[in-house]
Biopython code that builds the backbone (N, CA, C, O; Angstrom):
import numpy as np
from Bio.PDB.StructureBuilder import StructureBuilder

atoms = [
    (1, "MET", "N", (14.998, -3.465, -2.602)),
    (1, "MET", "CA", (14.150, -3.792, -1.476)),
    (1, "MET", "C", (14.759, -4.997, -0.758)),
    (1, "MET", "O", (15.127, -5.975, -1.408)),
    (2, "PRO", "N", (14.870, -4.944, 0.557)),
    (2, "PRO", "CA", (15.438, -6.062, 1.305)),
    (2, "PRO", "C", (14.579, -7.320, 1.189)),
    (2, "PRO", "O", (13.383, -7.240, 0.912)),
    (3, "ILE", "N", (15.183, -8.451, 1.398)),
    (3, "ILE", "CA", (14.451, -9.713, 1.390)),
    (3, "ILE", "C", (13.841, -9.922, 2.770)),
    (3, "ILE", "O", (14.529, -9.811, 3.785)),
    (4, "TYR", "N", (12.560, -10.221, 2.803)),
    (4, "TYR", "CA", (11.841, -10.452, 4.046)),
    (4, "TYR", "C", (11.156, -11.803, 3.994)),
    (4, "TYR", "O", (10.754, -12.271, 2.929)),
    (5, "ASP", "N", (11.032, -12.409, 5.129)),
    (5, "ASP", "CA", (10.158, -13.566, 5.273)),
    (5, "ASP", "C", (9.044, -13.084, 6.183)),
    (5, "ASP", "O", (8.956, -13.485, 7.343)),
    (6, "GLY", "N", (8.208, -12.236, 5.656)),
    (6, "GLY", "CA", (7.155, -11.621, 6.452)),
    (6, "GLY", "C", (6.072, -11.088, 5.545)),
    (6, "GLY", "O", (5.959, -11.491, 4.387)),
    (7, "ASN", "N", (5.280, -10.182, 6.077)),
    (7, "ASN", "CA", (4.131, -9.641, 5.363)),
    (7, "ASN", "C", (4.419, -8.246, 4.837)),
    (7, "ASN", "O", (5.077, -7.441, 5.496)),
    (8, "LEU", "N", (3.921, -7.974, 3.647)),
    (8, "LEU", "CA", (4.031, -6.663, 3.021)),
    (8, "LEU", "C", (2.641, -6.056, 2.913)),
    (8, "LEU", "O", (1.696, -6.715, 2.481)),
    (9, "PHE", "N", (2.526, -4.788, 3.311)),
    (9, "PHE", "CA", (1.283, -4.051, 3.111)),
    (9, "PHE", "C", (1.572, -2.927, 2.132)),
    (9, "PHE", "O", (2.551, -2.197, 2.293)),
    (10, "VAL", "N", (0.720, -2.781, 1.110)),
    (10, "VAL", "CA", (0.900, -1.771, 0.067)),
    (10, "VAL", "C", (-0.314, -0.852, 0.045)),
    (10, "VAL", "O", (-1.432, -1.296, -0.215)),
    (11, "PHE", "N", (-0.092, 0.416, 0.315)),
    (11, "PHE", "CA", (-1.157, 1.405, 0.140)),
    (11, "PHE", "C", (-1.122, 1.841, -1.311)),
    (11, "PHE", "O", (-0.165, 2.483, -1.745)),
    (12, "GLY", "N", (-2.161, 1.499, -2.070)),
    (12, "GLY", "CA", (-2.267, 1.911, -3.465)),
    (12, "GLY", "C", (-1.777, 0.844, -4.420)),
    (12, "GLY", "O", (-0.627, 0.882, -4.857)),
    (13, "LEU", "N", (-2.629, -0.102, -4.746)),
    (13, "LEU", "CA", (-2.267, -1.190, -5.647)),
    (13, "LEU", "C", (-2.444, -0.772, -7.101)),
    (13, "LEU", "O", (-3.190, -1.393, -7.858)),
    (14, "GLY", "N", (-1.757, 0.266, -7.465)),
    (14, "GLY", "CA", (-1.833, 0.771, -8.834)),
    (14, "GLY", "C", (-0.714, 0.211, -9.697)),
    (14, "GLY", "O", (-0.109, -0.812, -9.379)),
    (15, "TYR", "N", (-0.458, 0.904, -10.790)),
    (15, "TYR", "CA", (0.495, 0.460, -11.805)),
    (15, "TYR", "C", (1.892, 0.194, -11.228)),
    (15, "TYR", "O", (2.444, -0.889, -11.418)),
    (16, "ALA", "N", (2.454, 1.166, -10.534)),
    (16, "ALA", "CA", (3.816, 1.018, -10.010)),
    (16, "ALA", "C", (3.890, -0.091, -8.971)),
    (16, "ALA", "O", (4.823, -0.894, -8.990)),
    (17, "ALA", "N", (2.929, -0.145, -8.074)),
    (17, "ALA", "CA", (2.924, -1.178, -7.027)),
    (17, "ALA", "C", (2.811, -2.569, -7.629)),
    (17, "ALA", "O", (3.454, -3.503, -7.152)),
    (18, "ARG", "N", (2.008, -2.716, -8.662)),
    (18, "ARG", "CA", (1.861, -4.034, -9.296)),
    (18, "ARG", "C", (3.190, -4.521, -9.857)),
    (18, "ARG", "O", (3.473, -5.719, -9.828)),
    (19, "HIS", "N", (4.010, -3.600, -10.368)),
    (19, "HIS", "CA", (5.323, -3.994, -10.891)),
    (19, "HIS", "C", (6.270, -4.399, -9.760)),
    (19, "HIS", "O", (7.056, -5.334, -9.917)),
    (20, "VAL", "N", (6.202, -3.716, -8.642)),
    (20, "VAL", "CA", (7.013, -4.101, -7.487)),
    (20, "VAL", "C", (6.610, -5.493, -7.015)),
    (20, "VAL", "O", (7.465, -6.336, -6.740)),
    (21, "ILE", "N", (5.308, -5.728, -6.923)),
    (21, "ILE", "CA", (4.820, -7.036, -6.480)),
    (21, "ILE", "C", (5.229, -8.128, -7.462)),
    (21, "ILE", "O", (5.618, -9.220, -7.049)),
    (22, "ALA", "N", (5.143, -7.843, -8.750)),
    (22, "ALA", "CA", (5.533, -8.838, -9.752)),
    (22, "ALA", "C", (7.019, -9.182, -9.632)),
    (22, "ALA", "O", (7.411, -10.331, -9.832)),
    (23, "GLY", "N", (7.836, -8.192, -9.307)),
    (23, "GLY", "CA", (9.277, -8.421, -9.223)),
    (23, "GLY", "C", (9.767, -8.943, -7.883)),
    (23, "GLY", "O", (10.768, -9.657, -7.823)),
    (24, "TYR", "N", (9.076, -8.595, -6.816)),
    (24, "TYR", "CA", (9.570, -8.913, -5.476)),
    (24, "TYR", "C", (8.567, -9.639, -4.590)),
    (24, "TYR", "O", (8.891, -9.969, -3.449)),
    (25, "GLY", "N", (7.379, -9.891, -5.075)),
    (25, "GLY", "CA", (6.331, -10.485, -4.260)),
    (25, "GLY", "C", (6.678, -11.821, -3.647)),
    (25, "GLY", "O", (6.215, -12.140, -2.552)),
    (26, "GLU", "N", (7.491, -12.613, -4.340)),
    (26, "GLU", "CA", (7.838, -13.933, -3.811)),
    (26, "GLU", "C", (8.706, -13.846, -2.571)),
    (26, "GLU", "O", (8.911, -14.854, -1.895)),
    (27, "ARG", "N", (9.215, -12.680, -2.259)),
    (27, "ARG", "CA", (10.055, -12.498, -1.068)),
    (27, "ARG", "C", (9.231, -12.340, 0.211)),
    (27, "ARG", "O", (9.783, -12.288, 1.310)),
    (28, "PHE", "N", (7.921, -12.266, 0.062)),
    (28, "PHE", "CA", (7.048, -12.052, 1.215)),
    (28, "PHE", "C", (6.119, -13.240, 1.421)),
    (28, "PHE", "O", (5.716, -13.908, 0.468)),
    (29, "THR", "N", (5.792, -13.488, 2.672)),
    (29, "THR", "CA", (4.879, -14.566, 3.020)),
    (29, "THR", "C", (3.465, -14.242, 2.563)),
    (29, "THR", "O", (2.796, -15.064, 1.939)),
    (30, "ARG", "N", (3.016, -13.016, 2.888)),
    (30, "ARG", "CA", (1.680, -12.561, 2.494)),
    (30, "ARG", "C", (1.785, -11.104, 2.064)),
    (30, "ARG", "O", (2.622, -10.348, 2.556)),
    (31, "ILE", "N", (0.905, -10.726, 1.123)),
    (31, "ILE", "CA", (0.851, -9.339, 0.654)),
    (31, "ILE", "C", (-0.588, -8.859, 0.736)),
    (31, "ILE", "O", (-1.511, -9.514, 0.251)),
    (32, "PHE", "N", (-0.756, -7.703, 1.358)),
    (32, "PHE", "CA", (-2.048, -7.044, 1.477)),
    (32, "PHE", "C", (-1.909, -5.664, 0.862)),
    (32, "PHE", "O", (-0.796, -5.163, 0.697)),
    (33, "GLY", "N", (-3.027, -5.048, 0.523)),
    (33, "GLY", "CA", (-2.954, -3.707, -0.019)),
    (33, "GLY", "C", (-4.302, -3.041, -0.075)),
    (33, "GLY", "O", (-5.320, -3.608, 0.323)),
    (34, "THR", "N", (-4.288, -1.822, -0.580)),
    (34, "THR", "CA", (-5.523, -1.055, -0.694)),
    (34, "THR", "C", (-5.771, -0.657, -2.133)),
    (34, "THR", "O", (-4.860, -0.529, -2.951)),
    (35, "SER", "N", (-7.058, -0.468, -2.401)),
    (35, "SER", "CA", (-7.494, -0.039, -3.721)),
    (35, "SER", "C", (-8.804, 0.725, -3.560)),
    (35, "SER", "O", (-9.611, 0.421, -2.681)),
    (36, "CYS", "N", (-9.001, 1.713, -4.415)),
    (36, "CYS", "CA", (-10.298, 2.395, -4.403)),
    (36, "CYS", "C", (-11.254, 1.716, -5.375)),
    (36, "CYS", "O", (-12.437, 2.052, -5.430)),
    (37, "ALA", "N", (-10.730, 0.749, -6.149)),
    (37, "ALA", "CA", (-11.557, -0.035, -7.075)),
    (37, "ALA", "C", (-12.158, -1.215, -6.312)),
    (37, "ALA", "O", (-11.808, -1.438, -5.153)),
    (38, "PRO", "N", (-13.055, -1.969, -6.940)),
    (38, "PRO", "CA", (-13.625, -3.147, -6.271)),
    (38, "PRO", "C", (-12.533, -4.069, -5.736)),
    (38, "PRO", "O", (-11.452, -4.146, -6.321)),
    (39, "PRO", "N", (-12.800, -4.770, -4.630)),
    (39, "PRO", "CA", (-11.788, -5.636, -4.019)),
    (39, "PRO", "C", (-11.127, -6.565, -5.021)),
    (39, "PRO", "O", (-11.782, -7.199, -5.848)),
    (40, "ASN", "N", (-9.828, -6.622, -4.921)),
    (40, "ASN", "CA", (-8.961, -7.500, -5.711)),
    (40, "ASN", "C", (-8.921, -7.191, -7.206)),
    (40, "ASN", "O", (-8.291, -7.938, -7.956)),
    (41, "SER", "N", (-9.568, -6.120, -7.669)),
    (41, "SER", "CA", (-9.523, -5.809, -9.095)),
    (41, "SER", "C", (-8.162, -5.267, -9.504)),
    (41, "SER", "O", (-7.805, -5.337, -10.680)),
    (42, "GLN", "N", (-7.395, -4.730, -8.566)),
    (42, "GLN", "CA", (-6.075, -4.191, -8.875)),
    (42, "GLN", "C", (-4.955, -5.185, -8.609)),
    (42, "GLN", "O", (-3.789, -4.876, -8.858)),
    (43, "CYS", "N", (-5.280, -6.365, -8.112)),
    (43, "CYS", "CA", (-4.259, -7.342, -7.743)),
    (43, "CYS", "C", (-3.769, -8.100, -8.965)),
    (43, "CYS", "O", (-4.567, -8.526, -9.801)),
    (44, "PRO", "N", (-2.439, -8.269, -9.071)),
    (44, "PRO", "CA", (-1.930, -9.088, -10.173)),
    (44, "PRO", "C", (-2.497, -10.502, -10.088)),
    (44, "PRO", "O", (-2.517, -11.109, -9.017)),
    (45, "GLU", "N", (-2.948, -11.009, -11.204)),
    (45, "GLU", "CA", (-3.568, -12.338, -11.231)),
    (45, "GLU", "C", (-2.587, -13.399, -10.738)),
    (45, "GLU", "O", (-1.428, -13.429, -11.152)),
    (46, "GLY", "N", (-3.060, -14.252, -9.865)),
    (46, "GLY", "CA", (-2.222, -15.309, -9.327)),
    (46, "GLY", "C", (-1.220, -14.861, -8.286)),
    (46, "GLY", "O", (-0.387, -15.652, -7.846)),
    (47, "SER", "N", (-1.289, -13.600, -7.887)),
    (47, "SER", "CA", (-0.302, -13.069, -6.949)),
    (47, "SER", "C", (-0.622, -13.397, -5.499)),
    (47, "SER", "O", (0.266, -13.349, -4.648)),
    (48, "GLY", "N", (-1.868, -13.727, -5.205)),
    (48, "GLY", "CA", (-2.265, -13.977, -3.832)),
    (48, "GLY", "C", (-2.437, -12.713, -3.008)),
    (48, "GLY", "O", (-2.632, -12.788, -1.795)),
    (49, "VAL", "N", (-2.369, -11.558, -3.647)),
    (49, "VAL", "CA", (-2.514, -10.276, -2.948)),
    (49, "VAL", "C", (-3.973, -10.106, -2.520)),
    (49, "VAL", "O", (-4.896, -10.356, -3.295)),
    (50, "ILE", "N", (-4.157, -9.679, -1.283)),
    (50, "ILE", "CA", (-5.496, -9.414, -0.753)),
    (50, "ILE", "C", (-5.685, -7.906, -0.686)),
    (50, "ILE", "O", (-4.892, -7.202, -0.060)),
    (51, "ALA", "N", (-6.738, -7.411, -1.334)),
    (51, "ALA", "CA", (-6.976, -5.967, -1.396)),
    (51, "ALA", "C", (-8.160, -5.561, -0.529)),
    (51, "ALA", "O", (-9.159, -6.272, -0.422)),
    (52, "TYR", "N", (-8.013, -4.398, 0.081)),
    (52, "TYR", "CA", (-9.067, -3.812, 0.897)),
    (52, "TYR", "C", (-9.371, -2.412, 0.370)),
    (52, "TYR", "O", (-8.494, -1.739, -0.170)),
    (53, "ARG", "N", (-10.616, -1.983, 0.533)),
    (53, "ARG", "CA", (-11.049, -0.677, 0.033)),
    (53, "ARG", "C", (-10.498, 0.449, 0.912)),
    (53, "ARG", "O", (-10.554, 0.395, 2.141)),
    (54, "PHE", "N", (-9.962, 1.473, 0.234)),
    (54, "PHE", "CA", (-9.509, 2.699, 0.891)),
    (54, "PHE", "C", (-9.791, 3.854, -0.063)),
    (54, "PHE", "O", (-9.187, 3.962, -1.130)),
    (55, "GLU", "N", (-10.723, 4.716, 0.344)),
    (55, "GLU", "CA", (-11.116, 5.879, -0.446)),
    (55, "GLU", "C", (-11.200, 7.089, 0.476)),
    (55, "GLU", "O", (-11.072, 6.958, 1.694)),
    (56, "ASP", "N", (-11.413, 8.253, -0.098)),
    (56, "ASP", "CA", (-11.604, 9.467, 0.699)),
    (56, "ASP", "C", (-12.786, 9.342, 1.647)),
    (56, "ASP", "O", (-12.797, 9.941, 2.723)),
    (57, "THR", "N", (-13.777, 8.563, 1.246)),
    (57, "THR", "CA", (-14.999, 8.444, 2.038)),
    (57, "THR", "C", (-14.895, 7.411, 3.157)),
    (57, "THR", "O", (-15.793, 7.325, 3.994)),
    (58, "GLY", "N", (-13.832, 6.635, 3.190)),
    (58, "GLY", "CA", (-13.669, 5.645, 4.240)),
    (58, "GLY", "C", (-12.786, 4.498, 3.812)),
    (58, "GLY", "O", (-12.225, 4.487, 2.717)),
    (59, "TYR", "N", (-12.676, 3.521, 4.718)),
    (59, "TYR", "CA", (-11.809, 2.382, 4.435)),
    (59, "TYR", "C", (-12.299, 1.155, 5.192)),
    (59, "TYR", "O", (-13.080, 1.249, 6.140)),
    (60, "ASP", "N", (-11.819, 0.012, 4.746)),
    (60, "ASP", "CA", (-12.131, -1.262, 5.366)),
    (60, "ASP", "C", (-11.349, -1.354, 6.681)),
    (60, "ASP", "O", (-10.127, -1.206, 6.681)),
    (61, "LEU", "N", (-12.024, -1.591, 7.772)),
    (61, "LEU", "CA", (-11.385, -1.629, 9.087)),
    (61, "LEU", "C", (-10.366, -2.764, 9.223)),
    (61, "LEU", "O", (-9.510, -2.719, 10.107)),
    (62, "ARG", "N", (-10.446, -3.763, 8.374)),
    (62, "ARG", "CA", (-9.468, -4.856, 8.417)),
    (62, "ARG", "C", (-8.066, -4.378, 8.080)),
    (62, "ARG", "O", (-7.088, -5.055, 8.397)),
    (63, "ILE", "N", (-7.956, -3.217, 7.439)),
    (63, "ILE", "CA", (-6.646, -2.640, 7.133)),
    (63, "ILE", "C", (-5.834, -2.480, 8.414)),
    (63, "ILE", "O", (-4.628, -2.729, 8.413)),
    (64, "LEU", "N", (-6.469, -2.073, 9.494)),
    (64, "LEU", "CA", (-5.766, -1.849, 10.756)),
    (64, "LEU", "C", (-5.117, -3.137, 11.266)),
    (64, "LEU", "O", (-3.977, -3.109, 11.730)),
    (65, "ASP", "N", (-5.819, -4.247, 11.185)),
    (65, "ASP", "CA", (-5.257, -5.534, 11.604)),
    (65, "ASP", "C", (-4.110, -5.963, 10.699)),
    (65, "ASP", "O", (-3.091, -6.466, 11.171)),
    (66, "GLU", "N", (-4.282, -5.763, 9.403)),
    (66, "GLU", "CA", (-3.231, -6.166, 8.462)),
    (66, "GLU", "C", (-1.976, -5.319, 8.646)),
    (66, "GLU", "O", (-0.862, -5.832, 8.539)),
    (67, "LEU", "N", (-2.144, -4.034, 8.922)),
    (67, "LEU", "CA", (-0.984, -3.184, 9.206)),
    (67, "LEU", "C", (-0.238, -3.686, 10.439)),
    (67, "LEU", "O", (0.992, -3.729, 10.452)),
    (68, "ALA", "N", (-0.978, -4.062, 11.461)),
    (68, "ALA", "CA", (-0.363, -4.544, 12.702)),
    (68, "ALA", "C", (0.430, -5.831, 12.477)),
    (68, "ALA", "O", (1.369, -6.112, 13.222)),
    (69, "SER", "N", (0.064, -6.616, 11.458)),
    (69, "SER", "CA", (0.760, -7.879, 11.203)),
    (69, "SER", "C", (1.805, -7.757, 10.095)),
    (69, "SER", "O", (2.366, -8.765, 9.666)),
    (70, "SER", "N", (2.071, -6.542, 9.628)),
    (70, "SER", "CA", (2.993, -6.353, 8.504)),
    (70, "SER", "C", (4.414, -6.054, 8.974)),
    (70, "SER", "O", (4.635, -5.397, 9.991)),
    (71, "ASP", "N", (5.361, -6.560, 8.198)),
    (71, "ASP", "CA", (6.780, -6.343, 8.465)),
    (71, "ASP", "C", (7.349, -5.245, 7.578)),
    (71, "ASP", "O", (8.347, -4.614, 7.926)),
    (72, "ALA", "N", (6.715, -5.019, 6.434)),
    (72, "ALA", "CA", (7.156, -4.003, 5.480)),
    (72, "ALA", "C", (5.935, -3.249, 4.976)),
    (72, "ALA", "O", (4.847, -3.811, 4.851)),
    (73, "LEU", "N", (6.133, -1.971, 4.690)),
    (73, "LEU", "CA", (5.049, -1.103, 4.220)),
    (73, "LEU", "C", (5.535, -0.327, 3.013)),
    (73, "LEU", "O", (6.583, 0.318, 3.057)),
    (74, "LEU", "N", (4.770, -0.391, 1.937)),
    (74, "LEU", "CA", (5.058, 0.380, 0.735)),
    (74, "LEU", "C", (3.881, 1.304, 0.479)),
    (74, "LEU", "O", (2.745, 0.850, 0.351)),
    (75, "VAL", "N", (4.151, 2.597, 0.403)),
    (75, "VAL", "CA", (3.102, 3.592, 0.174)),
    (75, "VAL", "C", (3.210, 4.077, -1.265)),
    (75, "VAL", "O", (4.242, 4.610, -1.673)),
    (76, "CYS", "N", (2.142, 3.889, -2.032)),
    (76, "CYS", "CA", (2.092, 4.301, -3.439)),
    (76, "CYS", "C", (0.868, 5.168, -3.709)),
    (76, "CYS", "O", (0.422, 5.267, -4.852)),
    (77, "VAL", "N", (0.326, 5.788, -2.682)),
    (77, "VAL", "CA", (-0.836, 6.664, -2.829)),
    (77, "VAL", "C", (-0.325, 8.090, -2.985)),
    (77, "VAL", "O", (0.401, 8.572, -2.116)),
    (78, "PRO", "N", (-0.684, 8.782, -4.069)),
    (78, "PRO", "CA", (-0.195, 10.150, -4.262)),
    (78, "PRO", "C", (-0.876, 11.136, -3.315)),
    (78, "PRO", "O", (-1.963, 10.872, -2.802)),
    (79, "PRO", "N", (-0.221, 12.270, -3.091)),
    (79, "PRO", "CA", (-0.847, 13.305, -2.258)),
    (79, "PRO", "C", (-2.154, 13.784, -2.878)),
    (79, "PRO", "O", (-2.359, 13.695, -4.089)),
    (80, "SER", "N", (-3.027, 14.292, -2.020)),
    (80, "SER", "CA", (-4.310, 14.807, -2.474)),
    (80, "SER", "C", (-4.610, 16.106, -1.754)),
    (80, "SER", "O", (-4.642, 16.145, -0.524)),
    (81, "LEU", "N", (-4.828, 17.162, -2.505)),
    (81, "LEU", "CA", (-5.159, 18.467, -1.946)),
    (81, "LEU", "C", (-4.162, 18.909, -0.878)),
    (81, "LEU", "O", (-4.549, 19.445, 0.160)),
    (82, "GLY", "N", (-2.882, 18.681, -1.141)),
    (82, "GLY", "CA", (-1.834, 19.155, -0.253)),
    (82, "GLY", "C", (-1.574, 18.308, 0.975)),
    (82, "GLY", "O", (-0.830, 18.731, 1.861)),
    (83, "SER", "N", (-2.161, 17.128, 1.057)),
    (83, "SER", "CA", (-1.887, 16.271, 2.203)),
    (83, "SER", "C", (-1.706, 14.824, 1.742)),
    (83, "SER", "O", (-1.957, 14.493, 0.583)),
    (84, "ASP", "N", (-1.272, 13.983, 2.656)),
    (84, "ASP", "CA", (-1.031, 12.584, 2.364)),
    (84, "ASP", "C", (-2.194, 11.762, 2.915)),
    (84, "ASP", "O", (-2.318, 11.635, 4.133)),
    (85, "PRO", "N", (-3.050, 11.200, 2.058)),
    (85, "PRO", "CA", (-4.208, 10.440, 2.529)),
    (85, "PRO", "C", (-3.828, 9.270, 3.428)),
    (85, "PRO", "O", (-4.549, 8.959, 4.377)),
    (86, "THR", "N", (-2.705, 8.622, 3.140)),
    (86, "THR", "CA", (-2.273, 7.495, 3.965)),
    (86, "THR", "C", (-2.003, 7.944, 5.389)),
    (86, "THR", "O", (-2.490, 7.335, 6.341)),
    (87, "LEU", "N", (-1.223, 9.011, 5.537)),
    (87, "LEU", "CA", (-0.922, 9.502, 6.878)),
    (87, "LEU", "C", (-2.136, 10.140, 7.533)),
    (87, "LEU", "O", (-2.305, 10.044, 8.749)),
    (88, "ASP", "N", (-2.982, 10.789, 6.744)),
    (88, "ASP", "CA", (-4.195, 11.388, 7.310)),
    (88, "ASP", "C", (-5.051, 10.349, 8.018)),
    (88, "ASP", "O", (-5.626, 10.632, 9.070)),
    (89, "HIS", "N", (-5.142, 9.153, 7.454)),
    (89, "HIS", "CA", (-6.021, 8.115, 8.005)),
    (89, "HIS", "C", (-5.302, 7.083, 8.884)),
    (89, "HIS", "O", (-5.911, 6.492, 9.775)),
    (90, "PHE", "N", (-4.000, 6.871, 8.630)),
    (90, "PHE", "CA", (-3.340, 5.722, 9.254)),
    (90, "PHE", "C", (-2.047, 6.038, 10.003)),
    (90, "PHE", "O", (-1.308, 5.111, 10.339)),
    (91, "ALA", "N", (-1.750, 7.281, 10.273)),
    (91, "ALA", "CA", (-0.493, 7.625, 10.962)),
    (91, "ALA", "C", (-0.372, 6.910, 12.304)),
    (91, "ALA", "O", (0.689, 6.370, 12.617)),
    (92, "VAL", "N", (-1.419, 6.898, 13.088)),
    (92, "VAL", "CA", (-1.374, 6.250, 14.403)),
    (92, "VAL", "C", (-1.172, 4.747, 14.252)),
    (92, "VAL", "O", (-0.377, 4.155, 14.982)),
    (93, "ALA", "N", (-1.879, 4.125, 13.319)),
    (93, "ALA", "CA", (-1.750, 2.682, 13.102)),
    (93, "ALA", "C", (-0.343, 2.322, 12.624)),
    (93, "ALA", "O", (0.203, 1.294, 13.026)),
    (94, "ILE", "N", (0.240, 3.151, 11.776)),
    (94, "ILE", "CA", (1.597, 2.895, 11.295)),
    (94, "ILE", "C", (2.592, 3.030, 12.444)),
    (94, "ILE", "O", (3.473, 2.186, 12.605)),
    (95, "ARG", "N", (2.455, 4.082, 13.237)),
    (95, "ARG", "CA", (3.339, 4.259, 14.398)),
    (95, "ARG", "C", (3.210, 3.108, 15.391)),
    (95, "ARG", "O", (4.182, 2.751, 16.057)),
    (96, "SER", "N", (2.037, 2.536, 15.492)),
    (96, "SER", "CA", (1.768, 1.468, 16.455)),
    (96, "SER", "C", (2.137, 0.081, 15.935)),
    (96, "SER", "O", (2.137, -0.879, 16.705)),
    (97, "ALA", "N", (2.447, -0.043, 14.668)),
    (97, "ALA", "CA", (2.734, -1.343, 14.055)),
    (97, "ALA", "C", (4.142, -1.789, 14.458)),
    (97, "ALA", "O", (5.122, -1.420, 13.811)),
    (98, "ARG", "N", (4.235, -2.565, 15.503)),
    (98, "ARG", "CA", (5.519, -2.962, 16.100)),
    (98, "ARG", "C", (6.348, -3.898, 15.226)),
    (98, "ARG", "O", (7.562, -3.995, 15.404)),
    (99, "ARG", "N", (5.712, -4.579, 14.296)),
    (99, "ARG", "CA", (6.453, -5.514, 13.439)),
    (99, "ARG", "C", (7.130, -4.826, 12.263)),
    (99, "ARG", "O", (8.016, -5.413, 11.641)),
    (100, "LEU", "N", (6.734, -3.588, 11.940)),
    (100, "LEU", "CA", (7.299, -2.907, 10.767)),
    (100, "LEU", "C", (8.811, -2.739, 10.909)),
    (100, "LEU", "O", (9.311, -2.199, 11.896)),
    (101, "ARG", "N", (9.519, -3.222, 9.887)),
    (101, "ARG", "CA", (10.976, -3.077, 9.840)),
    (101, "ARG", "C", (11.421, -2.215, 8.662)),
    (101, "ARG", "O", (12.569, -1.775, 8.598)),
    (102, "TRP", "N", (10.500, -1.981, 7.734)),
    (102, "TRP", "CA", (10.852, -1.213, 6.539)),
    (102, "TRP", "C", (9.619, -0.463, 6.060)),
    (102, "TRP", "O", (8.524, -1.023, 6.004)),
    (103, "ILE", "N", (9.805, 0.818, 5.712)),
    (103, "ILE", "CA", (8.741, 1.634, 5.127)),
    (103, "ILE", "C", (9.328, 2.327, 3.908)),
    (103, "ILE", "O", (10.394, 2.939, 3.980)),
    (104, "GLY", "N", (8.621, 2.225, 2.785)),
    (104, "GLY", "CA", (9.072, 2.880, 1.571)),
    (104, "GLY", "C", (7.945, 3.659, 0.928)),
    (104, "GLY", "O", (6.767, 3.371, 1.140)),
    (105, "TYR", "N", (8.330, 4.664, 0.126)),
    (105, "TYR", "CA", (7.360, 5.458, -0.629)),
    (105, "TYR", "C", (7.775, 5.388, -2.088)),
    (105, "TYR", "O", (8.931, 5.643, -2.427)),
    (106, "LEU", "N", (6.834, 5.043, -2.944)),
    (106, "LEU", "CA", (7.108, 4.918, -4.369)),
    (106, "LEU", "C", (6.080, 5.712, -5.136)),
    (106, "LEU", "O", (4.878, 5.594, -4.901)),
    (107, "SER", "N", (6.567, 6.521, -6.054)),
    (107, "SER", "CA", (5.661, 7.322, -6.859)),
    (107, "SER", "C", (6.195, 7.421, -8.276)),
    (107, "SER", "O", (7.346, 7.088, -8.562)),
    (108, "SER", "N", (5.343, 7.878, -9.129)),
    (108, "SER", "CA", (5.702, 8.107, -10.517)),
    (108, "SER", "C", (5.256, 9.516, -10.887)),
    (108, "SER", "O", (4.149, 9.927, -10.541)),
    (109, "ALA", "N", (6.087, 10.237, -11.571)),
    (109, "ALA", "CA", (5.761, 11.622, -11.921)),
    (109, "ALA", "C", (4.508, 11.724, -12.792)),
    (109, "ALA", "O", (3.859, 12.769, -12.812)),
    (110, "ASP", "N", (4.165, 10.671, -13.502)),
    (110, "ASP", "CA", (3.018, 10.753, -14.406)),
    (110, "ASP", "C", (1.675, 10.734, -13.682)),
    (110, "ASP", "O", (0.651, 10.926, -14.337)),
    (111, "VAL", "N", (1.622, 10.516, -12.378)),
    (111, "VAL", "CA", (0.337, 10.507, -11.684)),
    (111, "VAL", "C", (-0.093, 11.882, -11.200)),
    (111, "VAL", "O", (-1.231, 12.056, -10.764)),
    (112, "TYR", "N", (0.792, 12.850, -11.270)),
    (112, "TYR", "CA", (0.491, 14.156, -10.687)),
    (112, "TYR", "C", (-0.164, 15.129, -11.661)),
    (112, "TYR", "O", (-0.924, 15.999, -11.236)),
    (113, "GLY", "N", (0.107, 15.005, -12.926)),
    (113, "GLY", "CA", (-0.496, 15.938, -13.875)),
    (113, "GLY", "C", (0.159, 17.301, -13.809)),
    (113, "GLY", "O", (0.995, 17.554, -12.942)),
    (114, "TYR", "N", (-0.215, 18.168, -14.712)),
    (114, "TYR", "CA", (0.379, 19.497, -14.774)),
    (114, "TYR", "C", (-0.368, 20.448, -13.853)),
    (114, "TYR", "O", (-1.578, 20.630, -13.986)),
    (115, "VAL", "N", (0.350, 21.048, -12.925)),
    (115, "VAL", "CA", (-0.273, 21.965, -11.968)),
    (115, "VAL", "C", (0.425, 23.333, -12.001)),
    (115, "VAL", "O", (0.415, 24.063, -11.010)),
    (116, "GLN", "N", (1.013, 23.663, -13.117)),
    (116, "GLN", "CA", (1.657, 24.957, -13.338)),
    (116, "GLN", "C", (2.693, 25.290, -12.272)),
    (116, "GLN", "O", (2.663, 26.354, -11.654)),
    (117, "GLY", "N", (3.610, 24.348, -12.075)),
    (117, "GLY", "CA", (4.739, 24.563, -11.164)),
    (117, "GLY", "C", (4.495, 24.005, -9.818)),
    (117, "GLY", "O", (5.354, 24.108, -8.942)),
]
sb = StructureBuilder()
sb.init_structure("model")
sb.init_model(0)
sb.init_chain("A")
sb.init_seg("    ")
for serial, (resi, resn, name, xyz) in enumerate(atoms, 1):
    if name == "N":
        sb.init_residue(resn, " ", resi, " ")
    sb.init_atom(name, np.array(xyz, "f"), 0.0, 1.0, " ", f" {name:<3s}", serial, name[0])
structure = sb.get_structure()
């Protein structure tokens, strides 16, 4: 991951994202992210990460402002029912985020489960 002096937004503050933040978080000025759990429950302790709610039923509108102020975006939300929840809800906001210089997608095979091929 490139070194930035800017803001990182992470969709999906789960296991894999927490490891990225632990290893590279000091390279960013501020880190924001989303979680379907209670606010900040997925944030590494002492990391300064600010979490906002994002679920199938809706999301915190502050996510839109944080995306607009982000320089890097990491997507760690797995597909759901054949589509990408991040793009389903935030494609326009991501396209409009003029400060974004880097977008990455990180996943782990263990989150998908067995679906018979």
